[in-house]
C-alpha positions in Angstrom: -54.6 39.7 -39.7 -54.3 43.5 -39.4 -57.3 45.6 -39.8 -57.2 47.8 -43.0 -58.8 51.2 -42.2 -57.9 53.3 -45.3 -57.7 52.7 -49.0 -54.1 53.0 -50.3 -55.3 54.7 -53.5 -57.7 57.4 -52.3 -57.5 57.2 -48.5 -61.2 56.4 -48.1 -62.2 55.1 -44.7 -65.1 52.8 -45.7 -63.0 49.8 -46.9 -64.6 46.4 -46.5 -63.4 42.8 -47.0 -65.5 40.8 -49.6 -64.0 37.3 -48.9 -60.8 37.5 -51.1 -60.0 41.2 -51.5 -60.5 44.5 -49.8 -62.7 46.9 -51.7 -63.0 50.7 -51.4 -66.6 51.8 -52.3 -65.4 55.4 -52.9 -63.0 54.6 -55.8 -63.7 50.9 -56.5 -60.1 50.0 -55.9 -59.6 46.3 -54.9 -56.5 45.2 -53.1 -55.2 42.5 -50.8 -53.1 42.8 -47.6 -49.8 42.5 -49.4 -50.7 45.2 -51.8 -51.8 47.5 -49.0 -48.6 46.9 -47.1 -46.3 47.5 -50.1 -48.2 50.6 -51.4 -46.5 53.6 -49.9 -49.6 55.8 -50.5 -48.2 57.6 -53.6 -49.1 56.4 -57.0 -47.1 56.8 -60.2 -48.5 59.4 -62.6 -49.9 57.5 -65.7 -51.5 58.7 -68.9 -54.8 57.4 -70.3 -53.1 54.3 -71.7 -51.3 53.4 -68.5 -47.8 54.7 -69.6 -45.8 56.2 -66.8 -45.2 59.9 -67.1 -42.0 61.8 -66.1 -40.9 65.4 -65.9 -40.1 66.8 -69.4 -42.2 64.3 -71.3 -44.2 65.3 -74.4 -47.8 64.3 -74.4 -50.9 64.7 -76.6 -54.4 65.8 -75.5 -57.0 63.1 -76.4 -60.2 65.1 -75.9 -61.3 68.7 -76.5 -61.0 70.5 -73.1 -62.7 73.7 -72.1 -60.5 75.9 -69.9 -62.4 77.1 -66.8 -62.6 80.9 -66.5 -61.6 81.4 -70.1 -63.1 81.1 -73.6 -60.0 79.0 -74.6 -60.5 75.4 -75.8 -57.6 73.0 -76.0 -58.3 70.9 -79.1 -57.8 67.1 -79.3 -54.4 66.3 -80.8 -52.7 69.3 -79.2 -49.1 68.4 -78.5 -47.8 69.5 -75.1 -44.0 69.6 -74.5 -42.1 69.6 -71.3 -44.7 68.6 -68.7 -44.0 69.0 -65.0 -45.4 66.6 -62.5 -47.3 68.0 -59.5 -47.8 66.6 -56.0 -51.1 65.1 -57.2 -50.3 62.0 -59.4 -53.5 62.7 -61.4 -52.4 66.2 -62.6 -49.5 67.7 -64.6 -48.5 71.3 -65.1 -47.7 72.6 -68.6 -47.7 75.6 -70.9 -50.2 75.8 -73.8 -50.3 78.9 -75.9 -48.2 80.8 -73.3 -50.6 80.0 -70.5 -49.6 77.8 -67.6 -52.3 75.1 -67.2 -52.8 72.1 -65.0 -54.2 69.1 -66.9 -55.6 65.8 -65.7 -53.5 62.8 -66.8 -56.6 60.9 -67.9 -56.9 63.3 -70.8 -53.3 62.8 -72.0 -51.4 60.2 -73.9 -47.6 59.8 -74.4 
């Protein structure tokens, strides 16, 4: 049995074995040895419903979002066309009202 030192999802170092699964206390991710070995470290970007996101997809904002450093508010139901994936699977780059903005995928749905 090889020793698991890092969480495959967040890279946390404090992973422990609870008898049947490995658990990461930082992100609450549970996994077994096979999952850790098969996970390449990168996760697939997914929206709030778990649907996989791709470059060029159209998505809808599910919550009113305040834009930091601006008085702009992105209203719930705003449709965003042609998203671009970033290096971080939890973020997408897009244009809203002429401004380039990075949004968290947990606030989007396909």
